[in-house]
ROLOMI-784685 format. One record per residue (C-alpha): residue number from 1; residue in one letter; x, y, z. Coordinates in Angstrom, 3 decimals, always signed. Layout:
N
   i aa        X        Y        Z
 NUM  A        X        Y        Z
...
This chain:
403
   i aa        X        Y        Z
   1  M   -1.754  -25.951  +15.211
   2  D   -5.150  -24.647  +14.526
   3  D   -6.408  -28.040  +13.706
   4  K   -9.955  -26.837  +12.705
   5  T   -8.699  -24.206  +10.201
   6  R   -6.358  -27.123   +8.582
   7  Q   -9.540  -29.333   +8.546
   8  D  -11.776  -26.890   +7.274
   9  L   -9.111  -26.102   +4.395
  10  Q   -8.340  -29.930   +4.147
  11  Q  -12.052  -31.033   +3.305
  12  Y  -12.714  -28.114   +1.000
  13  F   -9.823  -28.384   -0.950
  14  E  -10.754  -32.355   -1.545
  15  R  -14.606  -31.060   -2.680
  16  D  -12.875  -29.655   -5.455
  17  E  -13.787  -31.824   -8.671
  18  A  -10.946  -31.221  -10.715
  19  N   -8.616  -32.070   -7.386
  20  R   -6.278  -29.726   -8.168
  21  F   -5.714  -28.723   -4.160
  22  E   -3.434  -31.232   -1.953
  23  L   -2.975  -28.654   +1.122
  24  V   +0.967  -29.140   +2.597
  25  G   +0.462  -27.188   +6.011
  26  A   +1.241  -24.622   +7.888
  27  I   +4.759  -22.701   +6.968
  28  A   +4.641  -19.987   +8.795
  29  S   +2.486  -18.158  +11.311
  30  G   +2.400  -14.069  +12.890
  31  Q   +0.771  -11.708  +14.396
  32  H   -1.595  -11.351  +11.336
  33  S   -1.780  -14.207   +9.190
  34  V   -0.714  -17.884   +8.455
  35  A   +0.275  -18.795   +5.496
  36  W   +0.001  -22.784   +3.732
  37  K   +1.691  -24.584   +1.632
  38  V   -0.567  -25.899   -1.282
  39  K   +0.183  -27.816   -4.275
  40  F   -1.343  -26.793   -7.201
  41  R   -2.757  -27.884  -10.740
  42  E   -4.178  -25.484  -12.931
  43  T   -5.945  -27.542  -14.609
  44  P   -6.137  -31.596  -14.461
  45  T   -2.819  -32.151  -16.990
  46  S   -1.032  -29.660  -16.495
  47  N   +2.282  -29.435  -13.745
  48  A   +1.840  -29.580  -10.151
  49  R   +3.795  -26.276   -8.505
  50  Y   +3.935  -24.994   -5.199
  51  I   +1.413  -22.130   -4.065
  52  V   +0.995  -20.099   -0.512
  53  L   -2.625  -19.454   +0.586
  54  K   -2.270  -17.163   +3.810
  55  T   -5.710  -17.052   +5.707
  56  D   -6.379  -14.215   +8.587
  57  R   -5.243  -16.428  +11.833
  58  K   -8.493  -16.378  +14.319
  59  D   -6.263  -18.448  +16.814
  60  T   -4.659  -17.217  +19.406
  61  E   -1.828  -19.942  +19.565
  62  M   -0.124  -21.017  +16.102
  63  E   +2.556  -23.104  +15.368
  64  D   +4.200  -23.649  +12.265
  65  D   +6.888  -25.635  +10.809
  66  G   +9.997  -23.841  +10.109
  67  S   +9.708  -22.378   +6.612
  68  S   +8.924  -19.349   +6.641
  69  Q   +6.922  -17.640   +3.837
  70  G   +4.749  -15.697   +6.447
  71  D   +4.168  -12.112   +7.819
  72  D   +6.978  -12.416  +10.960
  73  D  +10.304  -12.681  +10.481
  74  D  +10.581  -14.218  +13.759
  75  D   +9.125  -17.498  +11.967
  76  D  +11.868  -18.884  +10.702
  77  D  +13.906  -20.081  +13.440
  78  D  +14.151  -23.956  +13.002
  79  D  +14.174  -24.549  +16.625
  80  D  +11.403  -25.925  +18.864
  81  D  +12.465  -24.138  +21.495
  82  D  +11.951  -21.039  +19.823
  83  K   +8.723  -21.783  +18.620
  84  D   +6.676  -20.012  +22.014
  85  D   +8.498  -16.163  +20.146
  86  D   +4.940  -17.092  +17.029
  87  K   +2.705  -17.140  +19.893
  88  M   +0.160  -14.160  +20.601
  89  D   -0.323  -12.629  +24.574
  90  V   -2.885  -14.108  +25.217
  91  D   -5.283  -11.689  +27.831
  92  D   -5.936  -13.098  +31.276
  93  G   -9.695  -12.211  +31.182
  94  D  -12.530  -13.884  +31.112
  95  E  -13.318  -12.562  +27.235
  96  D  -11.240  -14.296  +24.415
  97  P   -8.712  -11.124  +22.778
  98  A   -9.702   -9.905  +19.734
  99  P   -8.735  -10.796  +16.608
 100  P   -5.929   -8.382  +15.067
 101  E   -7.478   -6.128  +12.193
 102  S   -7.098   -7.998   +8.841
 103  Q   -4.399   -6.655   +6.600
 104  T   -5.206   -8.863   +3.681
 105  P   -8.078   -6.302   +1.628
 106  N   -4.670   -4.282   +1.861
 107  E   -2.225   -6.795   +0.399
 108  K   -5.038   -8.015   -2.272
 109  N   -4.792   -4.438   -3.459
 110  K   -1.310   -3.741   -3.283
 111  L   -0.269   -7.014   -4.460
 112  R   -2.561   -5.841   -7.631
 113  A   -1.295   -2.512   -7.947
 114  L   +2.643   -4.412   -8.186
 115  R   +1.110   -7.387  -10.129
 116  W   +3.760   -6.863  -13.174
 117  A   +6.561   -5.802  -11.412
 118  K   +9.532   -8.498  -10.837
 119  H  +11.308   -8.566   -7.843
 120  V   +7.472   -8.219   -5.589
 121  V   +6.071  -11.506   -5.194
 122  S   +3.423  -12.647   -7.448
 123  S   -0.574  -13.496   -6.722
 124  V   -1.734  -16.560   -7.995
 125  E   -5.894  -16.246   -9.459
 126  V   -6.995  -19.127   -8.490
 127  T  -10.000  -19.917  -10.776
 128  N  -13.622  -21.690   -9.338
 129  D  -11.702  -21.916   -5.830
 130  P  -13.413  -24.142   -3.696
 131  L  -13.162  -22.218   -0.482
 132  R  -15.565  -19.905   -1.820
 133  R  -18.287  -22.021   -2.646
 134  V  -20.908  -24.273   -0.489
 135  F  -20.241  -28.030   -0.284
 136  P  -23.424  -30.288   +0.443
 137  G  -22.101  -31.925   +4.434
 138  V  -19.958  -29.620   +4.694
 139  P  -19.619  -27.098   +7.607
 140  P  -19.297  -23.780   +6.725
 141  H  -15.071  -22.823   +7.083
 142  Q  -16.170  -19.057   +8.557
 143  M  -14.030  -17.290   +6.630
 144  D  -14.473  -13.417   +5.373
 145  P  -14.164  -13.929   +1.460
 146  D  -11.536  -10.878   +1.610
 147  S   -9.840  -13.358   +4.347
 148  W   -7.606  -15.029   +2.291
 149  L   -5.217  -14.770   -0.566
 150  Y   -3.091  -17.021   -2.953
 151  V   +0.479  -15.871   -3.572
 152  E   +3.436  -17.606   -5.497
 153  Y   +5.639  -20.196   -3.722
 154  L   +9.422  -18.305   -3.008
 155  E  +11.200  -21.715   -2.761
 156  N  +14.512  -20.119   -0.768
 157  G  +13.685  -18.984   +2.248
 158  T  +14.867  -15.524   +3.551
 159  I  +17.079  -12.640   +3.648
 160  S  +16.452  -13.457   +7.393
 161  K  +17.936  -17.494   +7.059
 162  L  +20.445  -16.371   +4.666
 163  L  +22.009  -14.337   +7.288
 164  E  +21.730  -17.007  +10.230
 165  K  +23.527  -19.636   +7.681
 166  A  +26.398  -17.111   +7.442
 167  R  +26.944  -17.140  +10.760
 168  Q  +26.887  -20.484  +11.660
 169  K  +29.019  -21.336   +8.410
 170  R  +31.284  -18.232   +9.214
 171  I  +30.697  -16.651   +5.647
 172  I  +31.272  -13.222   +4.900
 173  I  +29.364  -12.370   +1.719
 174  P  +31.308  -11.589   -1.570
 175  N  +31.211   -7.582   -2.521
 176  R  +29.832   -9.238   -5.804
 177  V  +26.898  -10.822   -3.816
 178  L  +25.912   -7.930   -2.457
 179  W  +25.910   -5.284   -5.412
 180  R  +23.179   -8.250   -6.685
 181  F  +21.344   -8.112   -3.849
 182  F  +21.354   -4.193   -3.702
 183  L  +20.452   -4.180   -6.893
 184  C  +17.252   -6.538   -6.370
 185  L  +16.661   -4.174   -3.538
 186  I  +16.838   -0.619   -5.995
 187  R  +14.169   -2.664   -8.166
 188  M  +11.774   -3.358   -5.059
 189  V  +12.576   +0.776   -4.313
 190  I  +11.771   +1.194   -8.078
 191  A   +8.532   -1.285   -8.062
 192  M   +7.060   +1.083   -5.531
 193  G   +7.659   +4.200   -6.613
 194  W   +6.570   +2.596  -11.078
 195  P   +4.316   +0.391  -10.613
 196  P   +4.612   -1.000  -13.558
 197  A   +1.709   -1.826  -16.475
 198  Q   +0.854   -4.885  -17.629
 199  P   +3.022   -5.568  -20.524
 200  A   +1.631   -6.337  -24.447
 201  G   +0.952  -10.140  -25.370
 202  N   -1.893  -12.975  -24.213
 203  D   +1.242  -14.117  -21.741
 204  A   +1.909  -11.479  -19.972
 205  K   +5.264  -11.693  -17.464
 206  P   +6.377   -9.672  -14.197
 207  V   +9.045   -7.201  -15.887
 208  L  +12.169   -5.527  -14.989
 209  E  +11.167   -2.676  -13.222
 210  Q  +12.490   +1.038  -14.802
 211  I  +11.895   +4.396  -14.203
 212  R   +9.729   +7.018  -16.270
 213  G   +9.644  +10.209  -15.315
 214  P   +8.654  +11.385  -12.027
 215  P   +7.617   +8.718   -9.150
 216  Y   +3.825   +8.446   -9.120
 217  G   +3.679   +4.997   -7.381
 218  G   +3.627   +6.390   -3.427
 219  L   +3.715   +3.084   -2.051
 220  I   +5.792   +3.006   +1.531
 221  H   +5.999   -1.134   +1.999
 222  N   +6.634   -0.303   +6.284
 223  D   +7.548   -3.486   +6.875
 224  M  +11.103   -4.465   +4.732
 225  H  +12.946   -6.378   +7.203
 226  E  +14.523   -9.309   +6.571
 227  G  +11.934  -12.080   +6.976
 228  N   +9.871  -10.384   +4.841
 229  V  +12.746  -10.581   +1.448
 230  M  +12.885  -13.771   -0.188
 231  L  +15.734  -15.659   -2.413
 232  G  +13.464  -17.101   -5.375
 233  A  +15.326  -18.614   -8.195
 234  M  +18.280  -18.791  -10.494
 235  I  +17.605  -17.244  -13.810
 236  Q  +19.749  -19.192  -15.721
 237  N  +20.665  -16.804  -18.885
 238  D  +19.365  -14.025  -17.817
 239  P  +18.398  -11.273  -20.517
 240  D  +19.095   -9.126  -17.791
 241  F  +21.976  -10.469  -16.779
 242  E  +21.448   -9.507  -13.474
 243  H  +20.344  -13.122  -11.513
 244  S  +22.061  -15.402  -13.477
 245  L  +24.966  -15.689  -10.182
 246  T  +22.316  -15.311   -7.633
 247  P  +19.337  -15.340   -7.190
 248  I  +16.270  -12.972   -7.841
 249  L  +15.372  -11.190   -4.310
 250  C  +11.495  -10.961   -3.999
 251  L   +9.797   -8.552   -1.257
 252  I   +6.557   -9.982   +0.368
 253  D   +4.271   -9.270   +3.110
 254  L   +2.711   -5.879   +1.757
 255  G   -0.697   -5.771   +4.088
 256  S   +1.278   -3.294   +5.781
 257  M   +1.991   -1.488   +2.964
 258  D   +1.046   +2.231   +2.532
 259  K   +0.123   +4.718   -0.435
 260  V   +0.849   +8.050   +0.219
 261  P   -0.901  +11.296   -1.030
 262  N   -0.581  +11.777   -4.869
 263  T   +1.686  +14.697   -4.776
 264  K   +4.625  +15.251   -5.925
 265  E   +6.292  +15.869   -2.484
 266  A   +4.860  +12.864   -1.216
 267  N   +5.930  +11.110   -3.772
 268  I   +9.281  +11.637   -4.028
 269  G   +9.291  +11.224   +0.058
 270  A   +7.899   +7.155   +0.008
 271  V  +10.807   +6.983   -2.454
 272  H  +13.756   +8.453   +0.465
 273  N  +11.759   +6.273   +2.949
 274  N  +12.430   +2.901   +0.253
 275  I  +15.943   +3.979   +0.465
 276  F  +16.825   +4.073   +3.863
 277  D  +14.809   +0.968   +4.361
 278  I  +16.876   -1.165   +1.684
 279  A  +19.706   +0.141   +3.129
 280  L  +19.538   -0.980   +6.519
 281  L  +18.567   -4.733   +4.429
 282  M  +22.430   -3.726   +3.234
 283  I  +23.763   -3.075   +6.805
 284  S  +22.388   -6.329   +8.068
 285  L  +23.943   -8.362   +5.080
 286  I  +27.035   -6.349   +5.495
 287  T  +27.840   -7.186   +8.969
 288  R  +25.560  -10.932   +8.860
 289  N  +23.874   -8.908  +12.307
 290  E  +20.346   -8.351  +11.971
 291  E  +20.280   -6.211  +15.251
 292  L  +22.344   -3.579  +13.881
 293  G  +20.305   -2.945  +10.890
 294  Q  +16.621   -3.205  +12.500
 295  S  +18.435   -0.586  +15.720
 296  I  +19.108   +2.335  +12.782
 297  V  +16.672   +5.059  +12.752
 298  P  +17.077   +8.594  +10.640
 299  D  +18.656  +10.787  +13.841
 300  E  +20.278  +14.101  +12.757
 301  A  +21.451  +14.047  +16.885
 302  S  +22.735  +10.041  +16.104
 303  A  +24.285  +10.908  +12.857
 304  R  +28.509  +11.175  +11.588
 305  P  +29.298  +13.241   +8.671
 306  I  +30.621  +11.949   +5.756
 307  R  +31.680  +13.252   +2.112
 308  P  +29.811  +11.021   -0.826
 309  R  +32.553  +11.947   -3.197
 310  N  +35.288  +14.541   -2.713
 311  D  +33.748  +17.290   -4.822
 312  Q  +30.254  +17.167   -2.795
 313  P  +29.458  +18.403   +0.245
 314  P  +29.340  +16.439   +3.852
 315  I  +26.192  +14.762   +4.986
 316  L  +25.111  +13.322   +7.653
 317  T  +24.228   +9.561   +7.862
 318  N  +23.008   +6.967  +10.456
 319  A  +25.701   +4.252   +8.886
 320  T  +27.374   +4.282  +11.715
 321  P  +28.323   +0.330  +11.505
 322  L  +30.344   +0.956   +8.451
 323  L  +32.316   +4.320   +9.673
 324  P  +35.318   +3.880  +11.862
 325  G  +35.274   +3.652  +15.395
 326  A  +37.509   +5.605  +17.948
 327  D  +40.214   +3.244  +16.906
 328  R  +39.832   +5.313  +13.277
 329  V  +40.256   +1.867  +11.727
 330  T  +37.536   +0.925   +9.254
 331  P  +35.019   -2.019   +9.762
 332  F  +34.641   -4.467   +7.286
 333  G  +38.172   -3.750   +5.839
 334  W  +36.945   -6.112   +2.132
 335  L  +34.214   -4.062   +1.038
 336  D  +33.893   -2.444   -1.791
 337  P  +34.394   +1.385   -0.392
 338  D  +31.778   +1.958   -3.495
 339  L  +28.527   -0.180   -2.111
 340  R  +29.850   +1.460   +1.894
 341  I  +29.636   +4.665   +0.058
 342  A  +26.068   +4.172   -1.347
 343  V  +25.184   +2.459   +1.581
 344  C  +25.810   +5.038   +3.858
 345  A  +24.627   +7.983   +1.391
 346  C  +21.716   +6.094   +1.710
 347  L  +21.001   +6.177   +5.162
 348  A  +21.281   +9.802   +5.094
 349  A  +19.283  +11.735   +8.381
 350  R  +18.034  +13.680   +6.037
 351  P  +16.494  +12.266   +3.063
 352  A  +16.748  +15.111   +0.551
 353  Q  +20.623  +14.085   +1.058
 354  R  +19.753  +10.559   +0.336
 355  P  +21.052   +9.727   -3.356
 356  S  +18.321   +9.016   -6.048
 357  I  +17.515   +5.763   -6.915
 358  A  +18.235   +6.906  -10.618
 359  S  +22.096   +7.323   -9.423
 360  L  +21.726   +3.823   -7.269
 361  L  +20.670   +1.812  -10.276
 362  V  +23.215   +2.854  -12.280
 363  T  +26.244   +2.988   -9.843
 364  A  +24.796   -1.020   -8.539
 365  G  +24.437   -2.067  -12.672
 366  N  +27.364   -1.359  -13.791
 367  A  +28.839   -3.131  -10.766
 368  I  +27.523   -5.840  -11.257
 369  K  +29.014   -5.278  -15.189
 370  D  +32.070   -4.183  -14.489
 371  R  +33.527   -5.600  -11.222
 372  G  +34.377   -9.173  -11.676
 373  Q  +37.075  -11.561   -9.450
 374  Q  +40.057   -9.645  -11.212
 375  F  +38.729   -5.610  -10.694
 376  Y  +38.753   -7.536   -7.288
 377  A  +42.511   -8.866   -7.660
 378  A  +44.069   -5.412   -7.842
 379  R  +42.438   -3.989   -5.070
 380  Y  +43.511   -7.268   -2.388
 381  R  +46.067   -9.300   -1.425
 382  N  +44.626  -12.792   -2.325
 383  D  +43.779  -12.292   -6.338
 384  G  +40.234  -11.426   -5.931
 385  A  +39.692  -15.528   -5.177
 386  T  +36.488  -14.542   -3.207
 387  E  +34.887  -12.566   -5.551
 388  S  +35.562  -15.338   -8.350
 389  D  +32.223  -16.684   -9.792
 390  E  +33.248  -20.194   -8.403
 391  Y  +33.391  -19.267   -4.987
 392  V  +30.096  -16.873   -5.326
 393  R  +28.865  -20.146   -6.367
 394  R  +30.420  -22.066   -3.977
 395  V  +28.322  -19.409   -1.411
 396  I  +24.874  -19.231   -2.499
 397  Q  +25.097  -23.129   -2.765
 398  E  +26.022  -23.518   +0.768
 399  L  +23.865  -19.950   +1.980
 400  V  +20.949  -20.885   -0.453
 401  F  +20.147  -24.067   -1.265
 402  N  +21.811  -27.036   +0.733
 403  A  +19.376  -27.358   +3.582
């Protein structure tokens, strides 16, 4: 634990005249930054909420408390034996190793670009930030002004944590949950391709991401793994109907995000790239095996042919875990065939053969609206019991809300 950084933060927060900050502790650390959980009040009379302070990492050995809103998927493990995995390699020479290059300026820039996207973590604007002030008798914290930022706190952990619980409890994630998570991931791709503009009004809130003409965002996340997608809150009476049965998913850690040159071809290519990445996450969710998803790359040599529809020519896909093996048995027999085909198509080895994000939006949206327990009861022998509202709620309770 970097006690010096903790002490610095504590001293500065304690000198905030409005008493708005309470440092809870470090919750995650990665190669580039440390995430700190902070209890925060906008004003002395407003309700307190938790936010996350991300600071550039200055030390070479940093442990966390097992929470997860950081920049390293390995930090989600609660086991003490695994905490050594969070430590950076230390040079045995006489000189101290150089600190990693800061990703914070880039992350701030990308957070501004995606400020109004509902499925991307929101930055938190802190007025009169005590970390930017000088207090008599308090030593300088020696942090560069561009070396920290504040974002919202997402309370329900990462996809990685969810998969860990699913394996431990031997729970297969229902199709209706998978479709909803897939739609959240599709919305993230739309956010990066079509960053929403600020809504009208004085109390603007993030909006549901929409496709508006050709893509113009040109953003590629570059690090969209299971530890960088977090579960937010359930949205009861959700006007968009997408998050009333399952929590919203939010994309975090934008420090590695790139913007491609502003050409039609590059912007389309960025969307194709992100489509492949969300399909890798779907492989992990379906198989409950993160290593499978992380091991797949676009590669025509190892790809296999599939036909997305009977009236379409075959394409080459790298979605090998979802395809029949030598025994010709289709794995994960419970999986909705249309979801299987959609994920396989997203993992087409050739970017141009991947489905359009517009078609994916329609496919997933229709599945959420039209495929309930009765739909699956007509296709399986268990009367759709594992796709009922009640069962889905139990699964979410077990995998998300239960400690």
